[in-house]
N, CA, C, O and the ligand as a Tripos MOL2 file, in Angstrom:
@<TRIPOS>MOLECULE
protein
  293   291    74     0     0
PROTEIN
NO_CHARGES

@<TRIPOS>ATOM
      1 N          88.3780  174.8520  152.6450 N.3       1 MET1
      2 CA         88.2730  175.9400  153.4940 C.3       1 MET1
      3 C          87.2660  176.8880  153.1440 C.2       1 MET1
      4 O          87.1440  177.1750  151.9530 O.2       1 MET1
      5 N          86.4380  177.4830  154.0970 N.am      2 PRO2
      6 CA         85.4660  178.2190  153.6220 C.3       2 PRO2
      7 C          86.0200  179.6930  153.1940 C.2       2 PRO2
      8 O          87.0850  180.1380  153.6210 O.2       2 PRO2
      9 N          85.0710  180.4650  152.2000 N.am      3 ASP3
     10 CA         85.7350  181.7040  151.7960 C.3       3 ASP3
     11 C          85.7710  182.5800  152.9340 C.2       3 ASP3
     12 O          84.9040  182.6670  153.8040 O.2       3 ASP3
     13 N          86.9830  183.3030  152.8440 N.am      4 LYS4
     14 CA         87.3610  184.3050  154.0570 C.3       4 LYS4
     15 C          86.3950  185.4240  154.0390 C.2       4 LYS4
     16 O          86.3340  186.1170  155.0540 O.2       4 LYS4
     17 N          85.7310  185.6670  153.1670 N.am      5 LYS5
     18 CA         84.7770  186.9510  152.9060 C.3       5 LYS5
     19 C          83.5870  186.9140  153.8850 C.2       5 LYS5
     20 O          82.9750  187.9140  154.2590 O.2       5 LYS5
     21 N          83.3290  185.6330  154.2610 N.am      6 ILE6
     22 CA         81.9440  185.5000  155.0110 C.3       6 ILE6
     23 C          82.2560  185.5760  156.4290 C.2       6 ILE6
     24 O          81.3410  185.4040  157.2340 O.2       6 ILE6
     25 N          83.4510  185.8170  156.8360 N.am      7 PHE7
     26 CA         83.7820  185.9330  158.1620 C.3       7 PHE7
     27 C          84.0050  187.4830  158.5530 C.2       7 PHE7
     28 O          84.6790  188.2910  157.9150 O.2       7 PHE7
     29 N          83.2890  187.7160  159.7460 N.am      8 THR8
     30 CA         83.5210  189.0880  160.2200 C.3       8 THR8
     31 C          85.0910  188.9840  160.6520 C.2       8 THR8
     32 O          85.6230  187.8820  160.7890 O.2       8 THR8
     33 N          85.8860  190.3580  160.8840 N.am      9 PRO9
     34 CA         87.0710  190.5100  161.0200 C.3       9 PRO9
     35 C          87.3430  189.7260  162.3960 C.2       9 PRO9
     36 O          88.3290  188.9910  162.4270 O.2       9 PRO9
     37 N          86.5560  189.8340  163.4990 N.am     10 GLN10
     38 CA         86.8650  188.9840  164.6790 C.3      10 GLN10
     39 C          86.6750  187.6140  164.5120 C.2      10 GLN10
     40 O          87.3380  186.7910  165.1440 O.2      10 GLN10
     41 N          85.7780  187.3010  163.6700 N.am     11 ALA11
     42 CA         85.6570  185.7600  163.4770 C.3      11 ALA11
     43 C          86.8150  185.1210  162.8500 C.2      11 ALA11
     44 O          87.2710  184.0230  163.1660 O.2      11 ALA11
     45 N          87.3120  186.0090  161.8080 N.am     12 ARG12
     46 CA         88.3130  185.5140  161.0320 C.3      12 ARG12
     47 C          89.6150  185.4420  161.8600 C.2      12 ARG12
     48 O          90.4490  184.5510  161.6940 O.2      12 ARG12
     49 N          89.7430  186.5100  162.8290 N.am     13 LYS13
     50 CA         90.9540  186.2240  163.7580 C.3      13 LYS13
     51 C          90.8200  184.9650  164.5970 C.2      13 LYS13
     52 O          91.8220  184.2600  164.7120 O.2      13 LYS13
     53 N          89.7470  184.6250  165.1650 N.am     14 MET14
     54 CA         89.6480  183.5770  165.9480 C.3      14 MET14
     55 C          89.8790  182.2120  165.0510 C.2      14 MET14
     56 O          90.5710  181.2650  165.4250 O.2      14 MET14
     57 N          89.2620  182.2780  163.9570 N.am     15 TRP15
     58 CA         89.2910  181.0660  163.0100 C.3      15 TRP15
     59 C          90.9980  180.9380  162.7320 C.2      15 TRP15
     60 O          91.5720  179.8540  162.8390 O.2      15 TRP15
     61 N          91.5630  181.9430  162.4380 N.am     16 ASP16
     62 CA         92.8510  181.8310  162.0740 C.3      16 ASP16
     63 C          93.8740  181.3380  163.1190 C.2      16 ASP16
     64 O          94.9790  180.8650  162.8540 O.2      16 ASP16
     65 N          93.3220  181.5240  164.3920 N.am     17 GLN17
     66 CA         94.1880  180.7760  165.4180 C.3      17 GLN17
     67 C          93.9330  179.3130  165.7490 C.2      17 GLN17
     68 O          94.5860  178.7100  166.6000 O.2      17 GLN17
     69 N          92.9630  178.7780  165.0430 N.am     18 ILE18
     70 CA         92.7080  177.3850  165.0250 C.3      18 ILE18
     71 C          93.5960  176.7180  164.0470 C.2      18 ILE18
     72 O          93.8320  177.1580  162.9220 O.2      18 ILE18
     73 N          94.1860  175.3630  164.6720 N.am     19 GLN19
     74 CA         95.1560  174.7880  163.6970 C.3      19 GLN19
     75 C          94.3470  174.2960  162.5000 C.2      19 GLN19
     76 O          93.1160  174.3200  162.4840 O.2      19 GLN19
     77 N          94.9560  173.9380  161.6990 N.am     20 GLY20
     78 CA         94.4660  173.4780  160.2120 C.3      20 GLY20
     79 C          93.6180  172.1490  160.4090 C.2      20 GLY20
     80 O          92.5700  171.9620  159.7910 O.2      20 GLY20
     81 N          94.2120  171.1310  161.4260 N.am     21 ASP21
     82 CA         93.6280  169.7760  161.4150 C.3      21 ASP21
     83 C          92.2220  170.0140  162.3210 C.2      21 ASP21
     84 O          91.1860  169.3790  162.1220 O.2      21 ASP21
     85 N          92.4000  171.1160  163.4190 N.am     22 SER22
     86 CA         91.1420  171.0970  164.0440 C.3      22 SER22
     87 C          89.8880  171.8600  163.3060 C.2      22 SER22
     88 O          88.7000  171.6580  163.5570 O.2      22 SER22
     89 N          90.3900  172.7380  162.3870 N.am     23 ARG23
     90 CA         89.4820  173.3930  161.5270 C.3      23 ARG23
     91 C          88.6830  172.3830  160.6240 C.2      23 ARG23
     92 O          87.4630  172.4320  160.4620 O.2      23 ARG23
     93 N          89.4680  171.5290  160.1010 N.am     24 LEU24
     94 CA         88.8550  170.4720  159.1410 C.3      24 LEU24
     95 C          87.7590  169.7600  160.1280 C.2      24 LEU24
     96 O          86.5610  169.6920  159.8510 O.2      24 LEU24
     97 N          88.3490  169.2410  161.3190 N.am     25 LYS25
     98 CA         87.5990  168.4420  162.1700 C.3      25 LYS25
     99 C          86.2240  169.1520  162.5130 C.2      25 LYS25
    100 O          85.1900  168.4850  162.5190 O.2      25 LYS25
    101 N          86.2140  170.5520  162.8080 N.am     26 ILE26
    102 CA         85.0240  171.2620  163.0230 C.3      26 ILE26
    103 C          84.0820  171.3350  161.9110 C.2      26 ILE26
    104 O          82.8670  171.3160  162.1040 O.2      26 ILE26
    105 N          84.6730  171.4270  160.6130 N.am     27 LEU27
    106 CA         83.8120  171.7280  159.5280 C.3      27 LEU27
    107 C          83.1460  170.3900  159.1460 C.2      27 LEU27
    108 O          82.0570  170.3820  158.5730 O.2      27 LEU27
    109 N          83.7580  169.3400  159.4450 N.am     28 ASN28
    110 CA         83.3650  168.0910  159.0970 C.3      28 ASN28
    111 C          82.7990  167.1860  160.1570 C.2      28 ASN28
    112 O          82.7420  165.9660  160.0020 O.2      28 ASN28
    113 N          82.3100  167.9130  161.4200 N.am     29 ASN29
    114 CA         81.7020  167.2470  162.4230 C.3      29 ASN29
    115 C          80.5780  168.1550  162.8920 C.2      29 ASN29
    116 O          80.5530  168.4100  164.0960 O.2      29 ASN29
    117 N          79.6720  168.6620  162.1290 N.am     30 VAL30
    118 CA         78.4590  169.4040  162.5240 C.3      30 VAL30
    119 C          77.2980  168.6010  162.5490 C.2      30 VAL30
    120 O          76.9820  168.0180  161.5120 O.2      30 VAL30
    121 N          76.6680  168.4890  163.4850 N.am     31 LEU31
    122 CA         75.3200  167.8640  163.7950 C.3      31 LEU31
    123 C          74.1750  168.3080  163.0050 C.2      31 LEU31
    124 O          73.6900  169.4150  163.2410 O.2      31 LEU31
    125 N          73.6750  167.5250  162.0540 N.am     32 CYS32
    126 CA         72.5530  167.8600  161.1560 C.3      32 CYS32
    127 C          71.3040  167.2620  161.6830 C.2      32 CYS32
    128 O          71.2650  166.0350  161.7770 O.2      32 CYS32
    129 N          70.1790  168.0350  162.0720 N.am     33 MET33
    130 CA         69.0200  167.5470  162.8660 C.3      33 MET33
    131 C          68.3280  166.7150  161.7260 C.2      33 MET33
    132 O          67.6730  165.7190  162.0330 O.2      33 MET33
    133 N          68.4460  167.0630  160.5580 N.am     34 HIS34
    134 CA         67.5850  166.4060  159.4920 C.3      34 HIS34
    135 C          68.3210  165.0770  159.0380 C.2      34 HIS34
    136 O          67.6330  164.0720  158.8590 O.2      34 HIS34
    137 N          69.6130  165.0350  158.8560 N.am     35 CYS35
    138 CA         70.4750  163.6810  158.4550 C.3      35 CYS35
    139 C          70.6000  162.7470  159.9590 C.2      35 CYS35
    140 O          70.7770  161.5300  160.0050 O.2      35 CYS35
    141 N          70.4670  163.5990  161.0450 N.am     36 ARG36
    142 CA         70.6410  162.8100  162.3990 C.3      36 ARG36
    143 C          71.9350  162.2570  162.5900 C.2      36 ARG36
    144 O          72.1010  161.2480  163.2770 O.2      36 ARG36
    145 N          72.9540  162.9180  161.9670 N.am     37 LYS37
    146 CA         74.3970  162.5430  162.1100 C.3      37 LYS37
    147 C          75.2650  163.6270  161.9060 C.2      37 LYS37
    148 O          74.7620  164.7090  161.6050 O.2      37 LYS37
    149 N          76.7100  163.5050  162.0400 N.am     38 ALA38
    150 CA         77.5440  164.4900  162.0000 C.3      38 ALA38
    151 C          77.8180  164.5760  160.2870 C.2      38 ALA38
    152 O          78.0360  163.6160  159.5490 O.2      38 ALA38
    153 N          77.7510  165.7660  159.9700 N.am     39 VAL39
    154 CA         77.9060  166.1440  158.5230 C.3      39 VAL39
    155 C          78.9100  167.2270  158.3750 C.2      39 VAL39
    156 O          79.4060  167.7820  159.3560 O.2      39 VAL39
    157 N          79.2250  167.5420  157.0870 N.am     40 THR40
    158 CA         80.1260  168.6400  156.7190 C.3      40 THR40
    159 C          79.2730  169.9880  156.5110 C.2      40 THR40
    160 O          78.2070  169.9670  155.8950 O.2      40 THR40
    161 N          79.7630  171.0510  157.0140 N.am     41 ILE41
    162 CA         79.0140  172.3170  156.9290 C.3      41 ILE41
    163 C          79.5800  173.0260  155.7280 C.2      41 ILE41
    164 O          80.7610  172.9620  155.3860 O.2      41 ILE41
    165 N          78.5800  173.7480  155.0810 N.am     42 ASN42
    166 CA         79.1170  174.5920  154.1270 C.3      42 ASN42
    167 C          78.7200  176.0200  154.6760 C.2      42 ASN42
    168 O          77.5420  176.3680  154.7440 O.2      42 ASN42
    169 N          79.7730  176.8270  155.0630 N.am     43 ILE43
    170 CA         79.6090  178.0960  155.7580 C.3      43 ILE43
    171 C          79.1180  179.1350  155.0470 C.2      43 ILE43
    172 O          79.6880  179.6200  154.0690 O.2      43 ILE43
    173 N          77.8320  179.5890  155.6020 N.am     44 ASN44
    174 CA         77.3730  181.0350  155.0160 C.3      44 ASN44
    175 C          77.8240  182.1830  155.8310 C.2      44 ASN44
    176 O          78.0490  183.2490  155.2590 O.2      44 ASN44
    177 N          77.9790  182.0760  157.1070 N.am     45 SER45
    178 CA         78.4780  183.1080  157.8420 C.3      45 SER45
    179 C          79.2070  182.8080  159.1160 C.2      45 SER45
    180 O          79.0370  181.7310  159.6870 O.2      45 SER45
    181 N          79.9490  183.6560  159.5390 N.am     46 ALA46
    182 CA         80.9120  183.2060  160.7020 C.3      46 ALA46
    183 C          81.1300  184.4580  161.4910 C.2      46 ALA46
    184 O          81.7310  185.3940  160.9630 O.2      46 ALA46
    185 N          80.6730  184.5450  162.7530 N.am     47 ARG47
    186 CA         80.8990  185.7760  163.7190 C.3      47 ARG47
    187 C          80.9710  185.1770  164.9880 C.2      47 ARG47
    188 O          80.8250  183.9930  165.2940 O.2      47 ARG47
    189 N          81.2500  186.2840  165.7720 N.am     48 ILE48
    190 CA         81.4960  186.0550  167.3170 C.3      48 ILE48
    191 C          80.3540  186.4440  168.0120 C.2      48 ILE48
    192 O          79.8940  187.5820  167.9160 O.2      48 ILE48
    193 N          79.7980  185.4450  168.8050 N.am     49 VAL49
    194 CA         78.5950  185.8260  169.6010 C.3      49 VAL49
    195 C          79.1150  185.4690  171.1010 C.2      49 VAL49
    196 O          79.6350  184.3700  171.2950 O.2      49 VAL49
    197 N          78.9810  186.3330  172.0740 N.am     50 ALA50
    198 CA         79.6150  186.1470  173.3100 C.3      50 ALA50
    199 C          80.8050  185.6740  173.5580 C.2      50 ALA50
    200 O          81.0600  184.9590  174.5280 O.2      50 ALA50
    201 N          81.7170  186.0810  172.5980 N.am     51 GLY51
    202 CA         83.0530  185.6380  172.8100 C.3      51 GLY51
    203 C          83.4680  184.1450  172.1940 C.2      51 GLY51
    204 O          84.6160  183.7020  172.1810 O.2      51 GLY51
    205 N          82.3050  183.4790  171.6970 N.am     52 ASP52
    206 CA         82.5370  182.3490  170.9990 C.3      52 ASP52
    207 C          82.2740  182.4680  169.5090 C.2      52 ASP52
    208 O          81.4650  183.2910  169.0810 O.2      52 ASP52
    209 N          83.0060  181.5900  168.6600 N.am     53 LEU53
    210 CA         82.8740  181.7350  167.1470 C.3      53 LEU53
    211 C          81.5350  180.8050  166.7760 C.2      53 LEU53
    212 O          81.3100  179.6230  167.0340 O.2      53 LEU53
    213 N          80.7240  181.8120  166.0610 N.am     54 LEU54
    214 CA         79.5530  180.8780  165.6270 C.3      54 LEU54
    215 C          79.4670  180.6460  164.1020 C.2      54 LEU54
    216 O          79.1560  181.5850  163.3700 O.2      54 LEU54
    217 N          79.7130  179.5190  163.6450 N.am     55 LEU55
    218 CA         79.6410  179.2050  162.3570 C.3      55 LEU55
    219 C          78.1520  178.7560  161.6840 C.2      55 LEU55
    220 O          77.5640  177.7810  162.1540 O.2      55 LEU55
    221 N          77.6550  179.4200  160.7100 N.am     56 GLN56
    222 CA         76.2520  179.0160  160.4400 C.3      56 GLN56
    223 C          76.4160  178.6470  158.7950 C.2      56 GLN56
    224 O          77.1880  179.2620  158.0580 O.2      56 GLN56
    225 N          75.7680  177.8130  158.4660 N.am     57 GLY57
    226 CA         75.6380  177.5250  157.1360 C.3      57 GLY57
    227 C          74.5850  176.4160  156.8490 C.2      57 GLY57
    228 O          73.5630  176.2930  157.5240 O.2      57 GLY57
    229 N          74.9170  175.6010  155.7720 N.am     58 THR58
    230 CA         74.1440  174.4540  155.3940 C.3      58 THR58
    231 C          74.7510  173.1620  155.3740 C.2      58 THR58
    232 O          75.9710  173.0490  155.2600 O.2      58 THR58
    233 N          73.9430  172.1230  155.4820 N.am     59 CYS59
    234 CA         74.5220  170.6600  155.6120 C.3      59 CYS59
    235 C          74.8360  170.3710  154.0880 C.2      59 CYS59
    236 O          74.1350  170.6490  153.1150 O.2      59 CYS59
    237 N          75.9380  169.8080  154.1220 N.am     60 ALA60
    238 CA         76.5600  169.4100  152.7330 C.3      60 ALA60
    239 C          75.7900  168.3040  151.9630 C.2      60 ALA60
    240 O          75.9240  168.1870  150.7450 O.2      60 ALA60
    241 N          74.9170  167.4300  152.7490 N.am     61 ILE61
    242 CA         74.0610  166.3360  152.2090 C.3      61 ILE61
    243 C          72.7810  166.8900  151.7990 C.2      61 ILE61
    244 O          72.4170  166.8530  150.6240 O.2      61 ILE61
    245 N          71.9610  167.4960  152.8990 N.am     62 CYS62
    246 CA         70.5720  167.8290  152.6730 C.3      62 CYS62
    247 C          70.2760  169.3220  152.4200 C.2      62 CYS62
    248 O          69.2100  169.7390  151.9670 O.2      62 CYS62
    249 N          71.4110  170.1310  152.7870 N.am     63 ARG63
    250 CA         71.1230  171.5450  152.6150 C.3      63 ARG63
    251 C          70.3640  172.2350  153.6250 C.2      63 ARG63
    252 O          70.0950  173.4340  153.5590 O.2      63 ARG63
    253 N          69.9480  171.3040  154.7560 N.am     64 SER64
    254 CA         69.2640  172.1040  155.9140 C.3      64 SER64
    255 C          70.3310  173.0470  156.6020 C.2      64 SER64
    256 O          71.5420  172.8420  156.5150 O.2      64 SER64
    257 N          69.7940  174.0450  157.2590 N.am     65 LYS65
    258 CA         70.4570  174.8300  157.8730 C.3      65 LYS65
    259 C          71.2040  174.2040  159.1950 C.2      65 LYS65
    260 O          70.5230  173.5610  159.9930 O.2      65 LYS65
    261 N          72.4030  174.3670  159.3880 N.am     66 VAL66
    262 CA         73.1170  173.8900  160.6020 C.3      66 VAL66
    263 C          73.9880  175.1200  161.0410 C.2      66 VAL66
    264 O          74.3460  176.1200  160.4200 O.2      66 VAL66
    265 N          74.1970  174.7100  162.2920 N.am     67 ALA67
    266 CA         75.4330  175.7330  163.0350 C.3      67 ALA67
    267 C          76.2770  174.9220  163.8420 C.2      67 ALA67
    268 O          76.0020  173.7830  164.2190 O.2      67 ALA67
    269 N          77.3590  175.5820  164.0990 N.am     68 ARG68
    270 CA         78.3240  175.1120  165.0860 C.3      68 ARG68
    271 C          79.0180  176.3090  165.8810 C.2      68 ARG68
    272 O          79.5200  177.3220  165.3940 O.2      68 ARG68
    273 N          78.9300  175.9670  167.1380 N.am     69 LEU69
    274 CA         79.7220  176.9390  167.9280 C.3      69 LEU69
    275 C          80.9500  176.5380  168.3150 C.2      69 LEU69
    276 O          81.0880  175.4740  168.9190 O.2      69 LEU69
    277 N          82.0070  177.3480  168.0120 N.am     70 VAL70
    278 CA         83.2550  176.9720  168.4760 C.3      70 VAL70
    279 C          83.5270  177.7350  169.7200 C.2      70 VAL70
    280 O          83.5100  178.9600  169.6010 O.2      70 VAL70
    281 N          83.8010  177.1800  171.0210 N.am     71 GLU71
    282 CA         84.1140  177.8300  172.2330 C.3      71 GLU71
    283 C          85.3950  178.3150  172.3440 C.2      71 GLU71
    284 O          86.3720  177.6110  172.0880 O.2      71 GLU71
    285 N          85.4820  179.5850  172.7440 N.am     72 LYS72
    286 CA         86.8180  180.1190  173.0160 C.3      72 LYS72
    287 C          87.6160  179.3800  173.9220 C.2      72 LYS72
    288 O          87.0620  178.9880  174.9490 O.2      72 LYS72
    289 N          88.9440  179.0860  173.7210 N.am     73 GLU73
    290 CA         89.6510  178.1950  174.7100 C.3      73 GLU73
    291 C          89.9970  178.8770  175.9160 C.2      73 GLU73
    292 O          90.5800  178.2770  176.8190 O.2      73 GLU73
    293 ZN         71.7020  167.2150  156.5990 Zn       74 ZN74
@<TRIPOS>BOND
     1     1     2 1
     2     2     3 1
     3     3     4 2
     4     3     5 am
     5     5     6 1
     6     6     7 1
     7     7     8 2
     8     7     9 am
     9     9    10 1
    10    10    11 1
    11    11    12 2
    12    11    13 am
    13    13    14 1
    14    14    15 1
    15    15    16 2
    16    15    17 am
    17    17    18 1
    18    18    19 1
    19    19    20 2
    20    19    21 am
    21    21    22 1
    22    22    23 1
    23    23    24 2
    24    23    25 am
    25    25    26 1
    26    26    27 1
    27    27    28 2
    28    27    29 am
    29    29    30 1
    30    30    31 1
    31    31    32 2
    32    31    33 am
    33    33    34 1
    34    34    35 1
    35    35    36 2
    36    35    37 am
    37    37    38 1
    38    38    39 1
    39    39    40 2
    40    39    41 am
    41    41    42 1
    42    42    43 1
    43    43    44 2
    44    43    45 am
    45    45    46 1
    46    46    47 1
    47    47    48 2
    48    47    49 am
    49    49    50 1
    50    50    51 1
    51    51    52 2
    52    51    53 am
    53    53    54 1
    54    54    55 1
    55    55    56 2
    56    55    57 am
    57    57    58 1
    58    58    59 1
    59    59    60 2
    60    59    61 am
    61    61    62 1
    62    62    63 1
    63    63    64 2
    64    63    65 am
    65    65    66 1
    66    66    67 1
    67    67    68 2
    68    67    69 am
    69    69    70 1
    70    70    71 1
    71    71    72 2
    72    71    73 am
    73    73    74 1
    74    74    75 1
    75    75    76 2
    76    75    77 am
    77    77    78 1
    78    78    79 1
    79    79    80 2
    80    79    81 am
    81    81    82 1
    82    82    83 1
    83    83    84 2
    84    83    85 am
    85    85    86 1
    86    86    87 1
    87    87    88 2
    88    87    89 am
    89    89    90 1
    90    90    91 1
    91    91    92 2
    92    91    93 am
    93    93    94 1
    94    94    95 1
    95    95    96 2
    96    95    97 am
    97    97    98 1
    98    98    99 1
    99    99   100 2
   100    99   101 am
   101   101   102 1
   102   102   103 1
   103   103   104 2
   104   103   105 am
   105   105   106 1
   106   106   107 1
   107   107   108 2
   108   107   109 am
   109   109   110 1
   110   110   111 1
   111   111   112 2
   112   111   113 am
   113   113   114 1
   114   114   115 1
   115   115   116 2
   116   115   117 am
   117   117   118 1
   118   118   119 1
   119   119   120 2
   120   119   121 am
   121   121   122 1
   122   122   123 1
   123   123   124 2
   124   123   125 am
   125   125   126 1
   126   126   127 1
   127   127   128 2
   128   127   129 am
   129   129   130 1
   130   130   131 1
   131   131   132 2
   132   131   133 am
   133   133   134 1
   134   134   135 1
   135   135   136 2
   136   135   137 am
   137   137   138 1
   138   138   139 1
   139   139   140 2
   140   139   141 am
   141   141   142 1
   142   142   143 1
   143   143   144 2
   144   143   145 am
   145   145   146 1
   146   146   147 1
   147   147   148 2
   148   147   149 am
   149   149   150 1
   150   150   151 1
   151   151   152 2
   152   151   153 am
   153   153   154 1
   154   154   155 1
   155   155   156 2
   156   155   157 am
   157   157   158 1
   158   158   159 1
   159   159   160 2
   160   159   161 am
   161   161   162 1
   162   162   163 1
   163   163   164 2
   164   163   165 am
   165   165   166 1
   166   166   167 1
   167   167   168 2
   168   167   169 am
   169   169   170 1
   170   170   171 1
   171   171   172 2
   172   171   173 am
   173   173   174 1
   174   174   175 1
   175   175   176 2
   176   175   177 am
   177   177   178 1
   178   178   179 1
   179   179   180 2
   180   179   181 am
   181   181   182 1
   182   182   183 1
   183   183   184 2
   184   183   185 am
   185   185   186 1
   186   186   187 1
   187   187   188 2
   188   187   189 am
   189   189   190 1
   190   190   191 1
   191   191   192 2
   192   191   193 am
   193   193   194 1
   194   194   195 1
   195   195   196 2
   196   195   197 am
   197   197   198 1
   198   198   199 1
   199   199   200 2
   200   199   201 am
   201   201   202 1
   202   202   203 1
   203   203   204 2
   204   203   205 am
   205   205   206 1
   206   206   207 1
   207   207   208 2
   208   207   209 am
   209   209   210 1
   210   210   211 1
   211   211   212 2
   212   211   213 am
   213   213   214 1
   214   214   215 1
   215   215   216 2
   216   215   217 am
   217   217   218 1
   218   218   219 1
   219   219   220 2
   220   219   221 am
   221   221   222 1
   222   222   223 1
   223   223   224 2
   224   223   225 am
   225   225   226 1
   226   226   227 1
   227   227   228 2
   228   227   229 am
   229   229   230 1
   230   230   231 1
   231   231   232 2
   232   231   233 am
   233   233   234 1
   234   234   235 1
   235   235   236 2
   236   235   237 am
   237   237   238 1
   238   238   239 1
   239   239   240 2
   240   239   241 am
   241   241   242 1
   242   242   243 1
   243   243   244 2
   244   243   245 am
   245   245   246 1
   246   246   247 1
   247   247   248 2
   248   247   249 am
   249   249   250 1
   250   250   251 1
   251   251   252 2
   252   251   253 am
   253   253   254 1
   254   254   255 1
   255   255   256 2
   256   255   257 am
   257   257   258 1
   258   258   259 1
   259   259   260 2
   260   259   261 am
   261   261   262 1
   262   262   263 1
   263   263   264 2
   264   263   265 am
   265   265   266 1
   266   266   267 1
   267   267   268 2
   268   267   269 am
   269   269   270 1
   270   270   271 1
   271   271   272 2
   272   271   273 am
   273   273   274 1
   274   274   275 1
   275   275   276 2
   276   275   277 am
   277   277   278 1
   278   278   279 1
   279   279   280 2
   280   279   281 am
   281   281   282 1
   282   282   283 1
   283   283   284 2
   284   283   285 am
   285   285   286 1
   286   286   287 1
   287   287   288 2
   288   287   289 am
   289   289   290 1
   290   290   291 1
   291   291   292 2
@<TRIPOS>SUBSTRUCTURE
     1 MET1         2 RESIDUE 1 A MET
     2 PRO2         6 RESIDUE 1 A PRO
     3 ASP3        10 RESIDUE 1 A ASP
     4 LYS4        14 RESIDUE 1 A LYS
     5 LYS5        18 RESIDUE 1 A LYS
     6 ILE6        22 RESIDUE 1 A ILE
     7 PHE7        26 RESIDUE 1 A PHE
     8 THR8        30 RESIDUE 1 A THR
     9 PRO9        34 RESIDUE 1 A PRO
    10 GLN10       38 RESIDUE 1 A GLN
    11 ALA11       42 RESIDUE 1 A ALA
    12 ARG12       46 RESIDUE 1 A ARG
    13 LYS13       50 RESIDUE 1 A LYS
    14 MET14       54 RESIDUE 1 A MET
    15 TRP15       58 RESIDUE 1 A TRP
    16 ASP16       62 RESIDUE 1 A ASP
    17 GLN17       66 RESIDUE 1 A GLN
    18 ILE18       70 RESIDUE 1 A ILE
    19 GLN19       74 RESIDUE 1 A GLN
    20 GLY20       78 RESIDUE 1 A GLY
    21 ASP21       82 RESIDUE 1 A ASP
    22 SER22       86 RESIDUE 1 A SER
    23 ARG23       90 RESIDUE 1 A ARG
    24 LEU24       94 RESIDUE 1 A LEU
    25 LYS25       98 RESIDUE 1 A LYS
    26 ILE26      102 RESIDUE 1 A ILE
    27 LEU27      106 RESIDUE 1 A LEU
    28 ASN28      110 RESIDUE 1 A ASN
    29 ASN29      114 RESIDUE 1 A ASN
    30 VAL30      118 RESIDUE 1 A VAL
    31 LEU31      122 RESIDUE 1 A LEU
    32 CYS32      126 RESIDUE 1 A CYS
    33 MET33      130 RESIDUE 1 A MET
    34 HIS34      134 RESIDUE 1 A HIS
    35 CYS35      138 RESIDUE 1 A CYS
    36 ARG36      142 RESIDUE 1 A ARG
    37 LYS37      146 RESIDUE 1 A LYS
    38 ALA38      150 RESIDUE 1 A ALA
    39 VAL39      154 RESIDUE 1 A VAL
    40 THR40      158 RESIDUE 1 A THR
    41 ILE41      162 RESIDUE 1 A ILE
    42 ASN42      166 RESIDUE 1 A ASN
    43 ILE43      170 RESIDUE 1 A ILE
    44 ASN44      174 RESIDUE 1 A ASN
    45 SER45      178 RESIDUE 1 A SER
    46 ALA46      182 RESIDUE 1 A ALA
    47 ARG47      186 RESIDUE 1 A ARG
    48 ILE48      190 RESIDUE 1 A ILE
    49 VAL49      194 RESIDUE 1 A VAL
    50 ALA50      198 RESIDUE 1 A ALA
    51 GLY51      202 RESIDUE 1 A GLY
    52 ASP52      206 RESIDUE 1 A ASP
    53 LEU53      210 RESIDUE 1 A LEU
    54 LEU54      214 RESIDUE 1 A LEU
    55 LEU55      218 RESIDUE 1 A LEU
    56 GLN56      222 RESIDUE 1 A GLN
    57 GLY57      226 RESIDUE 1 A GLY
    58 THR58      230 RESIDUE 1 A THR
    59 CYS59      234 RESIDUE 1 A CYS
    60 ALA60      238 RESIDUE 1 A ALA
    61 ILE61      242 RESIDUE 1 A ILE
    62 CYS62      246 RESIDUE 1 A CYS
    63 ARG63      250 RESIDUE 1 A ARG
    64 SER64      254 RESIDUE 1 A SER
    65 LYS65      258 RESIDUE 1 A LYS
    66 VAL66      262 RESIDUE 1 A VAL
    67 ALA67      266 RESIDUE 1 A ALA
    68 ARG68      270 RESIDUE 1 A ARG
    69 LEU69      274 RESIDUE 1 A LEU
    70 VAL70      278 RESIDUE 1 A VAL
    71 GLU71      282 RESIDUE 1 A GLU
    72 LYS72      286 RESIDUE 1 A LYS
    73 GLU73      290 RESIDUE 1 A GLU
    74 ZN74       293 GROUP 0 **** ****
């Protein structure tokens, strides 16, 4: 699980509402343009953008920048 300190309060609230299983799926299923496949994200920042949760970080394999938008349900 990512360090909670990188979450904005709002982002943390939304993240906490996601079930543990789903969180892992999100973290382990981020498309890396460099690896050209789904990879694990190492989150650097998490914030709310237009109501959705935006996770930004680096690819666990090649360390390229990757991002994952988690749409509000
Ligand atoms: Zn990669």
